N, C-alpha and C positions, 0 to 999 in steps of 0.2 A: 503493499500499499504505501502510496506518496506520501511525500511529508506537507502535512500542511499546520496550518496554525488555527484556522477557524473551526471552534469546537460549540459544539450547544451549551455547555456549560455559560457558554458567554451570554445566551440568552438570557438565561435565569439571573445571572448578575446583574445584568442592564435593567431589567424587570425588578428586581427588587429597589435598585437606584430610584427608580422614576417611581415608585409607589407612595413614598412618603419620606421625602426628603429632609425632612425637620425634624422627624423625630429618630432614638434611638430604637433600635433591633426590639421588638415585643416580646419574642423566642430567641432562644439561642442558634435558631436555624437561619434566621437573616442577618444579611452583613450591612454594616451603614457605610455612606459613602466615604466616609474617611477612611474608614478600613479598607474600602476596595481598591480606594486610589492610592495609598499609601506604598504601592510595591510595583515595580516593572511586571510581574505578571499577572496583579489586579487589573492596572492599567489596559495589558494587550487585551484581556479579556472582554474589556468593555468597548477598545476599538474594534475589535474581532466583529462585535454586534454589528458596529458601524458598516463594516466591509459585507457584512453578513444579510444586511436589509437591501442590498439588490439583487440576492441571488435566492433567500429563502422566504418563506411566508410566515411563520410562527416558531413557537419554541421546542417542537417536538418534530419526530421522522415524518417527512413529506406535507410539512406545514401544519400539524397538529399545533390545538392550543396555539392559536393564530395570532399574528401582533395587530391585526387589524380585522376588523366586523368590514367585509368588502363583497362586491357583489358575484366577483367569481372564486375569490378566494385563493388567487395565483400569485406566485411570488413577482417583483419588478421585471425580471427582466424578459419572464412569458409576456405581461402585459405589454412592456414597453417593444417587444419585439412584433408583437400581433400590430400596434400602431404603426410601426415603420415598414412593417414589410405585407401586410394585406390588404392594403389598398394599391399594391403598385403592381408591376408586370413579372413581378418575381415569383409570387404567390398564389396560388389556385387551391382555397380552402374547401375541405369537404364537410365537416362539421359544422354547415352556415347555422342553423337553428338551435342545434343543440348546445354548440358554444356562443351562442349569439353574436357573431363576428359576420352577419350580414351586410349590415352598416357600414361595417369598418370595409368590406370586402368591396362593396358597389360605391362607394366612398359619399355615402347616405345618412352619415350620422347627424347626432343634435345634442344638446348640453344633456340628454338623460343617457347616452350611451353606458353602458356598465364598465367596460373596458376601457374609456375616455375615463371616468370618473377613478378606476383605479389607481391606472397610472400615476394622476394628480394627487390621490392621496395618499401612495406609498412613496411618492419625492416627498412628499409635505412631513412624512413620518421619519423618512429619512433625515432630513432638515432638522426636524425635531430633537432626534437622537444626537447630531452632531454637536446642535448647539446647547445640549444638558452635557456633553461631555465637554465644552468649552466654557461652560460656567463653572465647572470644576478645576481651572487651571493651575490656581494656585496649590489645591489638596496633591499634585502632583508636579508641582513647579521646581522642588528639590530634586527630583531622579533626574539621573544622567541624562534620559535620550527626550526631557518633556520638551523641547523647541520641537522635534519628529512628529510628537505626538499629538501637541496641537495642530501642527504644519497637515498632518494626516487629515484628522478630522476636519480643516478647513479645507482642503483638496477635495476631500466627499462630498460635503455639502457645496461645494463650487461646481462639482460633477452633477449633483441633482438640480441645483438651480439652473445649471446649463439646460439640461435635458427638458426643463420649464419653460425656460427662451426657447426653446427649439422647438418645442411640442405646441404651446399655447401662446406664444409670443408676449405674455405677460404674467404676472401674480402677484401674490401677497409676498412682501417682505418682512421676515423675520431674524433678529440673530441672538447671541446669547446673553446679548446686552439688556434685552426685553424681557420685563419679569413674566413671570408663568403665572397664567390667569386668564380669564377673559378680558379680549380687547381686539378692536378692528385692526388690524395689520393696514400698513400702507399699500396701495396695489404700484409695483414698479410696472411702467414699461418696456418693451424691448431694450430701449437705450439704457436705462437704468439696471436692468437686469444686466446688459453687457458691459457695463463699467464697472456692476460690483463685480462680477467674474473677473474679467481682466485685473481688475486692482489687486483681487485676492490672490489669484495665482503669481502675481507678480511679487508678492509680497511675502509669501510663504518660502521655507527651506526644506525641500526634501533629501533623503541621502542620495549618494550615487547608487547606481546600476547593481554594483561589485557589494554595495555596502548593505543592502535593504534585505529584510527577510522576505521568501516567497510569497507572492499573494498580498504585498503590501506596496503602497505605491512610492515609485520613485522620483529622483526630480524630472526624469524623461517623460513623467506620465504625466506632470504638469506642463510640461513643454508642448505634449502633443496634445493636449485639452486646449490651450490656449492656441495650437495650430488649427484645429476644430473650429475653434471661436474665430479666428481672423478669416479662415476660408469664407466663412458664412457671414463676414460681416456686414455687408452690401443687405441681404435679407433679411437680416434683423436690423436694419435703419442705421448703422453707426459706419455706413461709410466704407472706403477701401482700403483694407489692412493686406493687401496679398506679399507686399513685401516684408511685412510683421508675421506672416504665417511660413514664408520660405527663412527666416532668420530661425524659426523655433525649429522647423524641420531640419535644417543644418546642425543644431544643437544636438539635436537626436541622433542625425548620424555620426558627429562625433563623438558620441558617446559609447561607441565601441559594440553596438548591435549588428548583425550581420543576419541576412537572408535564410531560412532553415532550408536543407537543400530538396527535402521533398515535401511540396506543398500538403499533402493528405495527411502528413504526421502534425500539422497543426492544428488539427481538429479530432485527435483519436485521444485516446483515454491514456496516453504517454506523454499529453502536451505541454504536461508540466515541465517536461524537461526542454523545451523550446525556451529558454529564457531569453536565445541569441537571440530571435525576432519578436518574443511576445513581450511587450513593454507591462501592460495591466491586466492580468488575468482575473477575475472571480474562481474563486474556488468552489467545484462542485464535486462530491464525494460520496461514495455509497453506504458510508459509516456514519460521518461525521456531519456534512450538509446533503442532508437527503432533500432533493425538489423533485416535485413532477411537474414543474416549469424549468426554467434555464436550459443548458444542454440537454435534458430528460427530454423535453418539448421536442428539441431540435432531431435528436437521433430517433427517437420513437415516432416523432412525427411524420417523417420523411419515408418512413418504411409502410407500405400497405401492407391492410388487413384483411384484403378479400380478391387478390392477385396472388401469382407464383413468385414473389419477390421473400428470398428467405429470410426471415429477420437474425439467425446467427451470423449469416454476412457481416454483420452489422455489429455483432456482438450484444446480440438482445434475445429476450425470450420472446416477446413478440410484436408486431409493429401497431401504431396506432392509426394509420392512414390518416391522418389530419390533414396534410396538404400537400400538394403537388407544384409544377409551376407552370406558369400561362407561357404559351409559346413563344413570345418574343425573346424570354432569356435564352433559352436554346438557339434561337436563329442568331443569336449573336455569333455564334462559332460557326454559322451554314450547318453544313452537315454532321450532326455529331458523332456519326458512324465513322467519319474518316478525318475528322481535326486530329492535329498532332497536339494539340494544346490538353495538357493532360488536367485541367482546372475544369473540364468539361465533363463532366460526370454523374450522367443521369441514368436510370435505369427507364427502359423504354419498350421493355416486353408487354405484349397486350394493351398498351397504351397507344395515344394519337399524341403528336406533339400540339396539333391544333384542335378549339373546341368547335365542334357543329352544337352542342346543345348544354345543357346545365352546367355551371362551373363546378357543381359538387359531385360530379360524375366522376369515378377513380378510374375509369376505362379514358379520361380525357386529360390530358395533360400528365407528361412525365414526373417520376418522384426524382428528387434530389438522392446524390449518394455523396455528399459533401462530408456529411457527420459519421462517427462511430464510435462504439464503445469498447474497440478492440486495442490491445496493446501492441507495441513495437512487433513484439513476435508472432501478432495473431493470435494469443490466446485472449479469452473474454474476461473483462475487466471485472464485471460483477452482474449478479442475479436483476436485470432492468425491472422484472414486474415486480421485485418485494422491494427494490433499495435504489432504483434508477440507476443513473450512469456515472462513471468516473471521470468525464468529460471537462476539463475546464473553461470556462468561458473566455475566449479572448478579447476583451473590452478594447484593447489599442494594440496595433502590431506594425512591426516596423514598414512592412509594404504599403500599409496606409499612407506613412509620410511621406514615402517617394511619391505616390499618386497625389498627396495634396499640395507637395513642391512642387511638383511639375505642371499640375491646374494651374498654379500662383502664378508661375513663370509665364505662362498663356493667359493670363489673363492681364499681364502687365507688371506683374512684381518683379522687384530685382535682388540682387546678390548670389543667384545662381543663371547662366547663360542656357538659350535655347538648347545647345549642344550637350550640355550636363543633363537637362532635365529629361532629354530625350533617351541619353543613356541611361538613367534612372529606370525609365519604362522599360527599357529592352532589357534591363537585370531582371526584371521580373517575367518577361516573355522566356528571356533565357531557361530560368528556373522552370515555367509552363511547358515549354516545348524541348527541352534537354539540350538544345543549341542554339544557333544562330537563327535557326530555319523561320522562327515565328518572329523576327525583328522587325521593327516598322520604320518606314523612311522615314526624312525629314516631311516630303509632301502629306505624309499623313497624319502629322503629329499637328492635332487640332482640339478645340474642345470638345466636337463630336466625337472626335475617337477616345478623349480620356472618359467623358460620360460613358460609354460602353464598355472602356478596359476597366472601370472602376466595378460594373457590375459581374463582370467575368471575374475579378480578382476577389470581389469582398461581396458577392452574393448572400443573401440571409445571414448577413451578419450585423444586420439591423443598421443601415445607413442607407438603404436604397431612397426613403420617402425625402430625407434631407438633400440628398444630394440631388433626384429630381427637380425638388424645390429650387436648389441652388442653379439650378439649369434652367428656370423657369417654364418647366413641363410635364409638373406634377398633377396641375389644374391647367384649363383650358384646353387648347385644341391643337398645340403645336405638337404633341406625342401623344397617339391613342393606342392603345392596345386592348386587346379583348377583356372583355367584362367593365372597362373602365368606366363609371355610370351607371354601371347595373344595366347596360345591354351588350348582346353578344359579340357584336362588332366595333364596341365601344361609342363613346362620345365626350363631347366637350364638358369639363365639369365647372362649377361656379369658383371661383378663386378665392371664397369665402373658406373652401375646403382646405387650402395652404395651411391654415393650423386650427389645431381643434379648441372646440370651446370650454369654457369653466365649466366645470360641471354646474348645473341647476341648484341642486342643494348647497354648494358653497356661495352661489349670486345673492342666496337668501338669507345668508349670515354676514357677508363682509359686503356692504353695500358700496365699498368703494372698487368693487371688479364690475366689468359689465363687458357681456358679447357685442360688440358695434355689429357684426354681422349675421348673427344666428336669432 
């Protein structure tokens, strides 16, 4: 079993901290905040809960004893993945009604959508945990790594606020200086959220990649989040920051990372060994962080449950058949049977590439084979039906930094030449093809190519909605894919769907917020 630091005991400790912060323990089994924060071990257990809030849903195996009373009861990563992938050209959902993803799939959601609400409240749950941790910084100030602990919590909070910015374009602002209790937080628009996130990430000090414990954020994770913020700055109304994006990407490249030689090993059960490329993982484990979302959702969801696809090939007891791909994704490779690109990995037997009928028909749309629960030696990592998978979620990885840098150059940023940017892209393609046969020429190197190349490299990694929005084609008629807007041949979608609405229930309690277009 791989070494991980996130343990379910952390959830119990954090819950004890939140229950009654101003009283001494009523029984010998309870632990006071001053005791918890007095040792590195105690602080790390609370920090573990902050990290775990992104990939598990509760205190017990598989999300039992849940952290929040939510609509779908799933962890953040599963909810986030649905909002980032299901409306796009990359995913065709099978459980439309059972999983309540029809409106997300067809881009017809409203302020009462259960997945939209769950993402929103899970993000603010994480923000609340980070704020509570930061309120206790005086309690751990004397510990040797106190500055690192504080920076980690601020980074994780900034990551949550970035998702609020990207998904909703607005949100209430709450930090550790605000008293715990009933009050109405100020609403931050996209510009204010951008400024806060930027200032936080520039102010914190995280350890180098060689000094950080696996699963915790390094300085490169902070640079990466800044690069993503800067690349999308114009979408957020913050102006052109492409040169800043390039600066951050170059810092990442200078930190000693390297591309993993085998693309598929980035998505298997031994991917905790890929610290050469994976910059920030969220740890998923069949013993200590069991989740029915996160990567269990990825691996099980991509394997059919009513076709000849063998679950054992992917390290599973059985497949769920929850999602396939829309025809536009494999079309990026031309003929999937003959392409030399190893990233093109789809199960095609008994299915058709293009839809002629309902999107929830498993006989239409290929299944992805990107993720697995197999170790490097081909053995199965865990009993997936009982405990989920052991594949970590690669939240940030070097290949994405390469593509962000190249795109920022094409968008007019300076600090990297066009030739160097093209070389970065071709490094990814050399890995994909095994040699230089897939390299692209300068004449092919434009923003349209980058949009497609990001899909080829990063499909099903929860970036597609953000990418399509940045390229101006997530809504509108500039790019139509099957079942976009709820019709077989696709149709233009109102631009209000570029962002998700603040949940209706939230609007009733915070009158500072409003959905102008919904």
